[in-house]
C-alpha positions in Angstrom: -5.9 -31.9 7.7 -5.8 -28.5 5.8 -3.5 -26.2 4.3 -3.8 -23.1 7.2 -1.9 -20.0 5.6 -1.6 -16.6 7.7 -0.4 -13.1 7.0 2.2 -11.9 9.2 1.7 -7.8 9.7 -1.3 -6.8 11.3 -2.6 -9.9 11.0 -0.2 -12.1 14.0 1.3 -9.2 15.1 0.0 -6.3 16.4 1.8 -4.0 13.8 3.5 -4.0 10.3 6.9 -5.8 10.8 8.5 -3.6 7.7 7.3 -0.6 8.9 8.8 -0.8 12.1 12.0 -2.3 11.2 12.2 0.9 9.2 11.8 2.9 12.0 14.1 0.9 14.2 16.9 1.6 11.4 16.3 5.1 11.9 15.9 5.1 16.0 19.8 3.3 15.2 21.1 5.7 13.3 21.6 3.3 10.3 19.8 5.4 8.2 18.8 8.8 7.6 16.5 10.3 9.9 14.8 13.0 7.6 14.6 11.0 4.0 14.1 7.8 5.6 11.4 8.6 7.9 9.4 10.4 5.9 10.0 7.5 2.6 9.0 4.6 4.6 5.4 6.5 6.5 5.1 7.2 2.3 5.1 3.9 1.1 3.2 2.2 4.3 0.5 4.9 3.6 0.6 3.6 -0.1 0.3 0.1 0.8 -2.8 0.7 3.0 -4.6 2.5 0.2 -3.2 -0.5 -2.4 -1.2 1.7 -4.3 2.2 0.7 -3.4 4.4 -0.1 -6.3 6.7 -2.8 -4.4 9.5 -2.8 -6.5 10.2 1.0 -6.0 9.2 -0.1 -2.0 11.9 -3.2 -2.2 14.6 -1.0 -3.7 14.6 1.4 -0.9 13.8 -1.3 1.9 16.6 -3.8 1.3 19.1 -1.4 0.6 20.3 -0.7 4.2 20.8 -4.8 3.9 23.3 -4.3 1.2 25.2 -1.6 2.8 25.6 -3.0 6.1 27.6 -6.4 7.4 25.7 -9.3 7.7 27.1 -9.8 10.8 25.6 -6.3 12.2 22.3 -7.2 10.7 21.9 -10.1 12.7 22.8 -8.3 15.8 20.5 -5.4 15.0 17.7 -8.3 14.3 17.9 -9.8 17.3 17.8 -6.4 19.4 14.8 -5.9 17.2 12.8 -9.0 17.6 13.3 -8.6 21.6 12.3 -5.0 21.8 10.0 -4.2 19.2 8.7 -7.2 18.0 8.1 -9.7 21.6 5.6 -6.7 22.3 3.3 -7.3 19.6 2.9 -10.6 19.7 -1.0 -11.7 19.9 -1.7 -14.7 22.4 -4.8 -15.2 20.6 -3.2 -15.6 17.8 -1.1 -18.2 19.4 -4.5 -20.2 20.3 -5.4 -20.0 16.9 -2.1 -21.4 15.7 -2.2 -23.9 18.6 -5.9 -25.4 17.3 -5.2 -26.0 13.5 -1.8 -27.6 14.5 -4.1 -29.8 17.0 -6.4 -30.5 14.1 -3.3 -31.9 12.3 -3.5 -29.0 9.5 -0.2 -28.1 7.8 0.8 -24.1 9.1 2.3 -21.6 6.6 2.9 -17.7 6.6 2.6 -15.7 3.5 4.1 -12.0 3.9 4.9 -9.6 1.7 7.9 -8.4 4.2 10.9 -9.8 3.5 12.2 -13.0 4.8 15.6 -11.7 6.4 13.1 -9.3 8.9 10.1 -12.2 9.4 11.5 -15.5 9.3 12.8 -15.3 13.2 9.0 -13.7 13.8 7.5 -16.8 12.0 9.0 -18.8 14.7 8.7 -17.7 17.4 5.3 -18.8 16.5 6.3 -22.1 16.0 5.5 -21.9 12.2 7.8 -24.0 9.6 6.7 -22.9 6.7 7.0 -19.4 5.4 6.6 -17.6 2.4 8.2 -13.8 1.9 10.0 -11.9 -0.7 13.4 -13.4 -0.6 16.3 -10.7 -0.6 19.4 -11.7 -3.2 22.6 -12.9 -1.0 25.8 -13.2 -2.8 29.5 -13.7 -1.8 28.2 -13.1 1.8 26.7 -9.8 1.1 23.0 -9.1 0.9 23.2 -7.3 -2.7 20.1 -4.9 -1.9 18.0 -6.9 -4.5 15.7 -9.6 -4.1 15.1 -12.8 -5.7 12.0 -14.0 -8.1 8.5 -12.2 -7.7 7.2 -10.3 -4.7 5.4 -11.9 -2.4 2.5 -9.5 -2.5 -0.9 -9.3 -4.0 -1.1 -11.6 -7.1 2.8 -12.5 -6.2 1.5 -14.7 -3.1 -0.7 -17.0 -5.3 1.9 -17.1 -7.8 4.5 -18.2 -5.1 2.3 -20.6 -3.2 1.0 -22.4 -6.7 5.1 -23.2 -6.5 5.4 -23.8 -3.2 2.2 -26.9 -3.9 4.1 -28.0 -6.3 7.1 -29.3 -4.2 4.8 -30.2 -1.4 2.0 -32.6 -0.5 -0.6 -30.2 0.0 -3.4 -29.3 -1.6 -5.9 -26.2 -1.2 -8.7 -28.4 -0.5 -10.3 -26.9 2.6 -7.6 -24.4 3.0 -7.4 -21.2 4.8 -6.5 -17.7 4.9 -6.5 -15.3 7.5 -5.6 -11.5 6.8 -6.4 -8.1 7.8 -5.8 -6.5 4.3 -7.2 -5.8 1.2 -4.0 -6.5 -0.7 -4.7 -10.0 -0.2 -7.7 -10.6 -1.8 -6.2 -12.2 -4.5 -5.4 -14.8 -2.1 -8.2 -14.9 0.0 -10.9 -15.5 -3.1 -8.5 -18.6 -3.6 -8.8 -20.4 -0.7 -11.9 -22.5 0.4 -12.1 -20.6 3.9 -10.9 -16.8 3.9 -11.0 -15.3 7.4 -11.1 -11.6 7.6 -8.8 -10.8 10.8 -9.1 -7.1 12.1 -9.7 -6.4 8.5 -8.9 -2.4 7.2 -12.1 -1.0 5.9 -12.0 -2.4 2.3 -11.3 -5.9 3.6 -14.1 -5.3 5.5 -16.6 -4.4 2.9 -15.6 -7.5 0.7 -15.8 -9.9 3.7 -19.0 -8.2 4.7 -20.5 -8.7 1.1 -19.3 -11.7 0.4 -20.4 -13.1 3.9 -16.8 -14.3 5.3 -16.3 -14.9 8.5 -14.6 -11.2 10.8 -12.6 -12.2 13.7 -10.3 -10.1 15.7 -7.1 -11.5 17.2 -6.8 -8.1 19.6 -9.1 -8.6 22.3 -7.9 -11.0 24.6 -8.8 -14.6 23.5 -8.9 -16.7 20.4 -12.4 -16.3 18.5 -13.9 -19.7 17.5 -17.3 -19.5 16.1 -15.5 -19.5 12.5 -13.9 -22.4 13.4 -15.1 -26.1 12.9 -13.2 -29.0 13.8 
């Protein structure tokens, strides 16, 4: 039995939920189209280039949570999950998760996208453990700030270290599946790093390091890297 860790965006789902949530808010008229859409796209481009200022981005992305009633936010989120996320769930990802479950592994999703957006997505995959950037919630409202440290780049490693202190899990024979070079700090830590539909920078690194490179977009779960 091992710890099997999964990135979420562009790994278990076929797009980026953080970016899509922002576009959903634009389409719903919740935020100003011209300003929000261009900023959302710029932040996403920065993320892909590895130059994202995560604090600046979180101020931007968590602002709509603070500006709206939680009940309304949950209604929008339910629609977002149904209309936007459900179509981009990946059957091969479900099969890969099932293989780890059948081994008796502990499953964990670790994502930079905030918990408000990602928690219901992770539940769709039947995974109970989630580490994510956590929006601050005070007196029945979101504040637009976040608790602790962002779950991003080295922050994923730090939050996982804290999580391990309160669990019975270890990093022995651990797995991590990710598409992004932003996750190299954690990919380098686990015993079994796997690049999933990787970006250009991660592809180059994985090839040089001899890591498995798989796709969850091709209609079936790849198994050549997976040893029971």
